[in-house]
C-alpha positions as CSV (number, residue, x, y, z in Angstrom):
1,M,6.2,-16.9,-4.4
2,A,9.6,-16.0,-2.2
3,T,11.0,-17.2,0.6
4,L,12.5,-14.5,2.9
5,K,15.1,-15.0,5.8
6,L,15.3,-12.5,8.9
7,R,18.9,-11.1,9.6
8,A,20.4,-9.4,12.3
9,V,20.9,-5.6,11.2
10,G,22.8,-4.0,13.8
11,N,20.4,-4.1,17.4
12,S,17.4,-4.7,15.0
13,V,16.0,-7.5,12.4
14,G,15.8,-6.7,8.5
15,V,14.8,-8.5,5.5
16,V,16.2,-8.2,2.1
17,F,13.5,-8.1,-0.6
18,P,14.7,-9.9,-4.2
19,R,14.6,-7.3,-6.8
20,D,11.5,-8.9,-8.5
21,V,9.2,-8.5,-5.5
22,L,10.7,-4.9,-5.0
23,A,9.8,-4.1,-8.6
24,R,6.3,-6.5,-8.2
25,L,5.5,-4.3,-5.3
26,G,6.5,-0.6,-7.2
27,V,9.2,0.4,-4.3
28,R,12.7,0.6,-4.2
29,E,15.3,1.5,-1.2
30,G,14.2,4.2,1.4
31,D,10.2,3.8,0.5
32,V,8.1,3.0,3.2
33,L,6.1,-0.2,3.6
34,H,3.1,-0.6,5.5
35,I,2.0,-3.6,7.1
36,V,-1.7,-4.7,7.4
37,E,-3.0,-7.6,9.3
38,T,-6.0,-9.2,7.7
39,K,-7.5,-12.1,9.0
40,D,-5.6,-14.4,6.4
41,G,-2.0,-13.0,7.9
42,V,0.2,-10.4,7.3
43,V,0.2,-7.9,4.2
44,L,3.1,-5.8,3.4
45,T,1.9,-2.3,0.9
46,P,3.2,0.7,-0.4
47,L,-0.1,2.3,-0.6
48,D,-1.2,3.7,3.2
49,P,-4.3,2.4,4.6
50,A,-5.5,5.2,6.0
51,S,-5.3,6.8,2.4
52,A,-6.5,4.1,0.7
53,E,-10.0,4.6,2.9
54,Q,-10.3,8.1,2.0
55,L,-10.0,7.6,-1.3
56,E,-12.4,5.2,-1.2
57,A,-14.6,7.5,0.3
58,G,-13.9,10.5,-2.3
59,R,-14.8,7.5,-5.4
60,E,-17.9,6.8,-3.4
61,V,-19.0,10.7,-3.3
62,M,-17.8,10.9,-6.9
63,R,-20.1,8.0,-8.0
64,Q,-23.2,9.4,-5.9
65,Y,-22.7,13.1,-7.0
66,R,-21.6,12.2,-10.5
67,D,-24.7,14.7,-12.6
68,T,-23.8,17.4,-10.0
69,L,-20.5,17.7,-10.2
70,R,-20.2,17.4,-13.8
71,I,-22.5,20.6,-13.4
72,L,-20.1,22.7,-11.2
73,S,-17.5,21.7,-13.2
74,Q,-18.9,23.6,-15.9
């Protein structure tokens, strides 16, 4: 667990993340983080929630039509 302090950055407020947290998230300076509100609080993720839903839909189609897709790929 890391404790972060909000700091003034010009007319905005920013947060400085420890290197180990950035490494665990797989992000670096300039990357985009998405804020996702859940029933348990807020989650920061480098994964776009809309893309994640589309990927899961694609995985479901591949599971459901595995045999058909295998035949079509030949």
